[in-house]
C-alpha positions in Angstrom: 0.0 0.0 0.0 1.4 3.3 -1.0 2.7 5.7 1.6 0.6 8.6 2.8 3.0 11.2 1.4 2.4 9.6 -2.1 -1.3 9.9 -1.7 -0.9 13.5 -0.5 1.2 14.4 -3.6 -1.3 12.7 -6.0 -4.2 14.5 -4.3 -2.4 17.9 -4.5 -1.6 17.5 -8.2 -4.8 15.7 -9.2 -7.5 17.1 -6.8 -10.5 16.3 -9.0 -12.0 12.9 -9.8 -11.7 13.0 -13.5 -10.4 10.9 -16.5 -6.8 12.0 -16.0 -6.7 11.2 -12.3 -8.3 7.8 -12.9 -5.9 7.1 -15.8 -2.9 8.1 -13.7 -4.0 6.0 -10.8 -4.8 2.9 -12.9 -1.5 3.1 -14.9 0.6 3.8 -11.8 -1.1 0.9 -9.9 -0.5 -1.5 -12.8 3.2 -0.4 -12.9 3.5 -0.7 -9.2 2.0 -4.2 -9.1 4.4 -5.4 -11.9 7.4 -3.8 -10.1 6.3 -5.4 -6.8 6.1 -8.8 -8.5 9.7 -8.4 -9.7 10.7 -7.5 -6.1 9.0 -10.6 -4.8 10.4 -12.9 -7.5 14.0 -11.6 -7.0 14.7 -11.2 -3.3 18.4 -11.4 -4.2 18.2 -7.9 -5.6 17.6 -6.6 -2.0 15.0 -4.0 -3.1 12.8 -2.1 -0.6 9.3 -3.0 -1.7 7.7 0.1 -0.1 10.2 2.4 -1.9 9.6 0.6 -5.2 5.9 0.9 -4.8 6.0 4.5 -3.9 8.3 5.3 -6.8 6.1 3.5 -9.2 3.0 5.4 -8.0 4.9 8.7 -8.5 6.7 8.0 -11.8 4.1 9.8 -14.0 3.0 12.5 -11.5 4.1 15.2 -14.0 1.8 14.2 -16.9 -0.8 16.8 -16.1 1.7 19.5 -17.1 2.0 18.2 -20.6 0.0 18.6 -23.8 -1.3 15.1 -24.6 -5.0 15.5 -25.2 -5.5 11.8 -26.2 -4.7 10.9 -22.6 -6.6 13.8 -21.0 -3.5 16.0 -20.5 -4.0 19.6 -21.3 -0.9 21.3 -20.1 1.7 23.2 -22.1 4.8 21.1 -21.9 5.8 18.5 -24.6 4.9 15.0 -23.3 8.6 13.9 -23.3 9.1 16.4 -20.4 6.6 14.7 -18.1 9.5 13.0 -16.2 11.4 16.1 -15.5 8.2 17.9 -14.6 7.3 15.1 -12.2 10.8 15.1 -10.7 10.5 18.9 -10.0 7.2 18.3 -8.2 8.5 15.5 -6.1 11.7 17.4 -5.2 9.6 20.5 -4.3 7.5 18.3 -2.0 10.7 17.3 -0.2 11.2 13.8 -1.5 14.4 14.0 -3.7 15.2 10.3 -3.4 12.0 9.5 -5.4 12.5 12.2 -8.1 15.1 10.3 -10.1 12.6 7.6 -10.9 10.3 10.3 -12.5 13.2 11.8 -14.3 14.7 8.6 -15.7 11.8 6.3 -16.7 10.9 7.7 -20.1 11.5 5.1 -22.9 14.1 2.8 -21.5 16.1 5.9 -20.5 17.4 8.7 -22.7 21.1 9.5 -23.1 22.5 12.9 -23.4 23.6 12.0 -26.9 20.0 11.2 -27.9 18.9 14.5 -26.4 21.5 16.4 -28.4 21.2 14.5 -31.7 17.5 14.4 -31.7 17.2 17.9 -30.4 14.8 16.7 -27.7 13.2 19.5 -25.6 15.1 18.4 -22.5 18.1 19.9 -20.7 21.2 18.2 -22.1 22.1 15.4 -19.7 21.6 11.7 -19.3 18.2 10.4 -18.2 19.2 6.8 -17.8 17.9 4.6 -15.0 20.9 3.9 -12.8 19.7 2.3 -9.6 17.9 -1.0 -9.5 14.7 0.7 -8.3 14.9 3.1 -11.3 15.4 0.1 -13.6 12.6 -2.0 -12.2 10.1 0.9 -12.4 11.2 1.9 -15.9 11.0 -1.8 -17.0 7.6 -2.4 -15.4 6.2 0.8 -17.1 6.9 -0.5 -20.6 4.2 -3.1 -20.2 1.4 -0.5 -19.8 0.3 2.2 -22.1 -1.9 5.1 -21.0 -3.3 5.2 -24.5 -4.6 1.6 -24.1 -5.0 1.0 -20.4 -6.8 -2.3 -20.8 -3.9 -3.9 -22.6 -0.8 -5.5 -21.0 2.1 -5.9 -23.4 4.3 -9.0 -23.5 8.1 -8.6 -23.4 8.1 -8.9 -27.2 5.4 -6.3 -27.7 7.2 -3.9 -25.3 10.5 -4.5 -27.1 8.8 -3.8 -30.5 7.3 -0.6 -29.1 10.8 0.5 -27.9 12.6 -0.5 -31.1 11.4 2.5 -33.1 13.5 4.7 -30.8 16.7 2.9 -31.5 18.9 0.0 -30.4 20.3 1.8 -27.3 17.1 1.7 -25.3 16.0 -1.6 -26.7 19.3 -3.2 -25.6 18.7 -1.9 -22.0 15.2 -3.2 -22.0 16.2 -6.7 -23.1 19.0 -6.8 -20.4 16.3 -5.9 -17.9 14.0 -8.6 -19.3 16.8 -11.2 -18.7 17.3 -9.9 -15.2 13.7 -9.5 -14.1 11.7 -12.2 -15.8 
């Protein structure tokens, strides 16, 4: 069960019961449940289940600031910035240890080289999952699309979805699949 501070942050950012809040909660719960299944399956990783769950529940907290009308987001930021928007929110709330998961979960991580070469609207730095918690949440996230919340992707479907963004992220995802499945 998520920590009270996570509920408080969600309620502050998503105060109304609407489609966006319901989508965020469903998606985040799906990601948290898959991440917790990995924690349970792999006790040798030594992950803190509560920390993983809380991070998974917060990973997409910044989507409301983005412009993605197909998933009920009517903000002004490009969707690719939802991670850094979420990280800023979580840091401002006083939980910096949780912010990196927000910042580093997009795709299978984004390298500084990708930011620069693709001229992505992100500050030029690496957004690569480094800790095991960041990797588990990022990996679990790839199985659930906010555009199709009733579907659960297989490893192959998630890999195919990532492949259009290049081999770098796909390789990371496949390494995680071998670690976590």
